Every structure is written in C-alpha cells, then in structure tokens.
N, C-alpha and C positions, 0 to 999 in steps of 0.2 A: 363187552357188548351187551346192551340190554336185550331182554328176551320178550318175544310176543308169541302167544299161542293162538292159532287160528283153528276153528272147529266147525265141521259140518256133520250132519246126521249120517250121511252115507259118503264113502270116499269118492264116488263118481262126481259128486258136487264139488268136492275140494279140488279135483283135477280139472273140471270144466268151468265152474263159476269163477275160479280164481286163477285160471291158467296164465302162467307168466308172471303174475303179480307176486306170488310167493318167492320166486327166484329174484325178482327185482328188489323186494323188501329185504332179502337176505344179504344184500350189499350194505345194509344200514343197521340191521338188527339180527339177533339169532332168532330164526323163525322155526317154530315147532308146529307141525300139523297133527290134529287129532280127528279121527273118524273111525268108521267100522273097519274091522280087520279083513285081511285078504290081499290078493294079488293087486287089486286096483290101488290100494293104499301104498303098496310097495312101488307101483308105477309112479304114483305122485311123488314119492320120496326121490326116485331116480330122475324123473323129468324136471322137478323143481329144485333139486339139490338141497333138500331140507331133511331134517330128522322128523320121523313120524311116530306117533304112539297110538296103538289100536284101542278104541273103546266102542263096543257095540251098542248102538241105539236103534230104537224102532221108530217108524214114522206114524204109528198109531198110539192110542192110550193103552199102555201096558204097565200098570203100577209096580209090580215086582221087578221087572226088567229095568224100569225107569229108576227105581231106587238103587239098584245095583250100579247102573251107569253113573248116577249122581255121586255115589260114594267113590267110584273109581276116579271120576274127574276131580273131586275134592282132594284125594290123595296125590294126584298128579300136580295140582296147583300148589299144594303145600311143599312138595318136593322140588318142583321146578322154579317156583318163586318168580313168575313173569311180572313185568310191569304193566302189560296189557293182555287181557283175554278178549278176543274178538270172534264172535260167533255168527254163523249164517245158517239158514233153514230153521223151521219152527222148533223141532224137538231139541236140537243142539243148542238153540237159543235159550230155551227154558231151563234145561239142565245145566248148561254152561254158565248162565247168569246166576242161578241159585248157588251152584258150587263155588263159583269165583267170589261171590259175596261172603259165603261162609268161610272161605280161605283168605279173606281180606286182601284180595288182589286190588290194587289202587284204581286201575282203569278198566272198566267192564263195558265193552262196546258190543252192540248187537245190530247187525244189518237186517232190515226188513225188505224182502224182495217179493212181497205179495202177502195177502191176508186171506187164507182159505176160509176163515170164519165168516167172511162176508156172504157166502152162499149157504151158511148153516142157519137153522131156525130152532126155536123152542129151547128145550133143556140143553141140547148140544151147543147152541149158540151161547147160552149163559155160561156154560162150563168153559168154552173156548175164550170168551171174554175175560173170565176170571184168570185163566192161565196167562193170557196176553198181558193183563195188568200186573200179574206177579212177575213175569219176565222183565217188564219195563221198570218195575219198582226196584228190582235187584241190580239193574244196570246203572252205569254213570252217564251213558250216552246212547241214544238210539239213532241209527243211520238209515232212514227210509231211502230207497234207491230211486225215488221219483218225488217230484213236488206234489203230485196228486195224492200219493200215498201219505205224505206228511199231512195234507189237509184232512184225509180220512181219519188218521190217528188222532188229530186234534178234535174232530167232530165227534168221535167215539169216546173222547175224554180218557184215552189210555194213559197219557202222561202230559206234563206241561210242555209248552213250546221251547223253553230254555234247555230241555234235554234232547231236542231234535236237531239234526244237521243233515242236509243233503250234500253229497260229495259232487263237486263240479256241477254239471247240468243234469245229473242223474246217471243211473247205471251203477252196478257193483264193480265192474271190471273194464268198462269201455269195450272197444272192439279193435281187433288187429286188422287195420284197413288194408295192409299189404296182402294178407291172407285172403280176405273176403273181397276178391277182385275178379270179375268175370274173365279178364284177360289171362288169369292163371289157369283157366280150364282150357285144354287144347280142343281145337275144332274136331279132331279125330275122336276124342273122348265123347264130345257132345253128339257126334253123328252116330256112334255106336249105341249110346243111351237112347237116342231118339228112335233108332230102328228097333231096339229091344222093346220099347214102350209103344211102338207103332204110331209115333208122332210125325205128322207131315209138316212141311214148311208153311202150309196155309192154316194150320191149326192155331187156335188161341188157347194157350196153356196156363191154367191156374194151378197154384201149388199151395198146399198147407204143410207146415212143419211144426211138430209138437206132439205132446202125448195125446193118444186117441181116447179122450175122455169127454164127458158131457160138458164140463166147465170150459172147455176150449171152443165150444160152439160147433162141434162136429155135426150134431143132428141138423142144425139149421143150414150149415154149409152144404151137406150132402143133398138135403131137400131142395135148396135153391139151385144147386148145380144141375140136378136131374131135370128140373123144370126148364132150365136154360138150354140144356143139351137137346131137348125135344125140338126147340126152335132153331138152335144153331148146332147141328151135329158136329161141326168142326171144333167145338169147345171140348177141352180135355181137362181132367183134374188129377194131379199127382198128390197123394197123401203120404207124407213121410213122418214116421214116428212109431213108438212102441204103444201097444194096447195096455191099458191098466184096468182090466175088467173088475177087479176086486175093490178098487178104491172109488171109482166114479164112472160106472158103466154107461155106455151109449145105448140108444134104443136098438132093439133086435132088427127092426126094419133097416136102420142105418148100417148096422153090422152086415146085413145081407147085401145091401147095395155096394158097400165097400168091397165085398168079396166077388160080386158077380156082375156089376154094371160094366158094360163094354168100354165106356169112356172114362172110367175111374181106375187109376193105378195105385193101389195101396201097397207100398213097397216095404213097410216095416221100418225098424230102426236102421239108420244109415250113419256111419261114423263121419264121413265127409259129405256134407249136404251140397257142396258147391256145384258139382255137375248137374244136379237136379234143379237147383235154383237157376243156373246158367241157361238151361233149355226152356225155362218158363218165362211167361210174360208178366205175371202179377202174383204176388203173395196175398192169400186171403187168410185173415187171422181174426175170426169173429169171437174172441175169447170173452168170458164173463168177468174175469178178474185177472189182474197181473200185478207184478211189481214193476219191472222195467224189462220188457220182453227182448231177449237177445236175438230171437229169430227175425224180428222186425228190423233191428239194427243191421243184421247180416244181409238180409234181402235188399234193403235200401242201399247198403254199401256196395252191393253187386249191381246197382243200377235198376233194381226192380221196384216199381211202385207197389204200395201195400194198401189193401182194403182192410181196415181195422175197426174194432168197436170203440165207441166213445167212452173209454175208461182210462184211468190214470196210466201213465207209461206210454201206452199206444198213442194217446192224443197229445203227448209231449214230443214224441219222435216225428209223428206225421202231422203235417199241416194240410187241412182239407183242400183238395184240388191243386196242391203244389207238388207234393211228393207222394200223394196217395189220396184215398177217400176215407172219410170217417162216417160210420153208421151207428145207429143205436144198437146196444147189445140185445141179443135174443129176438131180433126182428128179421124174420125170413124175407119179408117183402122188401125191406130196405136193402138187404144183402143182395137180393135178386136184381134190384134196380142198379145198384153199384156195379155188379158184375156185367150186366147188359151194357152199361154205360161205357166200360172199357172196350167191349166188343164193337159197339156201334160208333164210337168216336175215337178212332185210332190216333188222330192228331193230338187229342188231349192226353192219351196214354204216352205218346212220345215226349210231350212236354214234361209230364210227371217223371218219366224215366230219366230225362236229362237233368232234372233237379235233384235226383235222389242221392247219388254218391257223395257229391260235394258237401251236402248238408251234414252227413255223418262224419266226414273227415273234419269239418269245422268244429263239431260239438262233442264227439264221442270217441275220439282216438284214444286207445287204451293208455298210452304213455301219459296223456294229460290227466286221466283219472288216477293213475298210479301216483303221479306227483302230488295231486291234491290230497290223496290218502296219506302219503308220506308227510306232507305239511301238517296234517292233523296229528299224526303220531309225534312229530317233532314238537308241536305245540304242547302236547300232553307231558313231554319230558320236563317242560319248564314249570 
C-alpha cells in the first residue's frame, strides 16, 4: 500500500481540520500523521486509526527550532519514503515542503487555508512573501481551499496557475452535515443554555465563533453590537472562542466590553458549538482574511444565516440576501446596518434561514470533498 504523510504545525489542526478524512484515506493508502507531540496527537492516532510521528513546530519565526524541525522531517521522509507529503498550516507547509524536496519525495502538496501575510506590512510583509514563494517553489502542487484564495495567489505572483488546484467547490475537509444539524440538539439542552445565558424567547441572538483576535473583526463587531443594543435592548451577542492576546490582540475597550457588557456573553473555547449556534438567530463573522471558514459552513448547515465580510471563502459560501448578508471588511457602519436589517426585517431573516442548510448539503458535504481529494491522489499514482 502506498504511503502518504499528512502534516500540520499543531496536532489540534490535524484532529479538527482533517477530522474523518484521515480515516477515510487509510482505506486506500497507508496514512501517517505528523505534528507536535503530546496527548492531542495520541488522540488523533486513536480517533483516525493512523500511525503518528511527533515533530514539534512553532507558529512564529524561530530559526533554531525551525532548523531542528526541518532536519527531523527530512529524516522521517528518507526513512518512510512516502509517495505524497501533504502539508496544512503555514509553518508545517514551509518546513514540510523544503524537507520533502530535499528528500526527493515525488509529490509535494500544500493546502493553503488562508494567508496571514495579507494583513502584514513593510519588512514583515516582504519576509512573509519570500517564505511563501519558497514554500510554493518546493511544492509540486498548491491546493488553495477557495477560488478567491487562488485568485489572490495569482495576483501576488506566488506561483504559476498550472501549479494550483481547488478541490471540489472549496474547503479543506467539507462538513459533516449530519453532525451540524439543529435537530441533533435537544430542546432541553437549548432551554438550559438559554436560562444560563439569560436569553428570552423574544431576544434576537447574534453569535460569533472563532479566535478572539483583531483579524476576525472582533473590535468592529463589539462596537456595532453595543450601538445596536442601545436601540434594541433585546439584542444579545454570544462570543465563542479562545483569546490569543500574544498573537493578534484586540483593543482594551473591546476586551472590557466582552467581560462586562450585560448583553454580551463571552463563553471562551467550547468543544461542541452546536447548542450555542442552535439558540442563536444569526452568525456574525466580520473577518479580515480567511481561507474557507468552517464556522460559516457549520452555522449555515444548522440553518443560521451569516453576516460575513466580502472576502474569499466567505463570499463563496454566502450569496448576498440569499443565505446571509455580505458586507465590506473593517466597516463598522455596514456591519451595523446588516445587523439592524435582520432585527427589523424578520421575514427576510426567515427566507435566508430556509435557504441555508440545503446550500451546504449540495456543495460542501465532506464525503464529496474526500472523494475529490482521493481522485487527485489516484491521479498522482499514474
């Protein structure tokens, strides 16, 4: 059986970004997972039924640690002799592509699920551009997980078009449409959660799910919401996700409002977001940059319209006024108008909600994405 090595920087990404896909692929190939060591990597091994090898990588620029990881990856590739190395996440991509080229792995695939460098400037931007071009030059194929991302890669001249391929209609792993189904959350569970968060039947509940960082548009969201809540006290905001103060901090004012505003419930990281999405009316996701945002797929799959930024990925999943509303990024006023729109026009909200789930089932079911990825692997065998 031919061997494929899949790599992410941290094991949490291996377990969530590729959930189910690794087990599916292991019916056709010997799959080996590589990521940072620890219990999470062991869990991936058990959950997906694959062998894993620990290699610690950092998410920031750390030359000595990066060289050590690069050498470890090179030794693994020389020993394992895979016919494909397939990387995800920026650092794993750079180190994995360089090491696999040095080890003469015939097929070197890297999935792009977002470009952090788009928000960088000056010397940092130049450095990140150089690293990106190096990663692409060492690969044999680049897999942007949205068509918008493919266009950005071409406009930035990171590589030629013949090296780029989008799997299916976008997304790295599709979505488990049976799991993300509002009917799978019990009425009792929803009632308990509503009473914990003091949410009344007459409230209009907005939800954000994601990392609590500047790039996700949290500052704009909180400002827009506070203004709306003054006019409509029945508006509530649930914020789900971990804070990452060291990487991309939000404003102090925003931080304080998240902690103290009576109508905002910042609940931190939640493993199963479904009950929180189920008791909400609309997902608000005003991100500055994305690859192909899973949370928009998940909320839409649960029948919730989404207010999203007009950026790649988001504007491919959402069609304006069909299954959500598209606004310009970093625009508090436009965000406020969109949020007011769903409060003041409940009939439009209902139409968008009715359109949401079927759209995801038709285009982004995970089994469809897995089959498309498998077809690519089979093609590379020839």
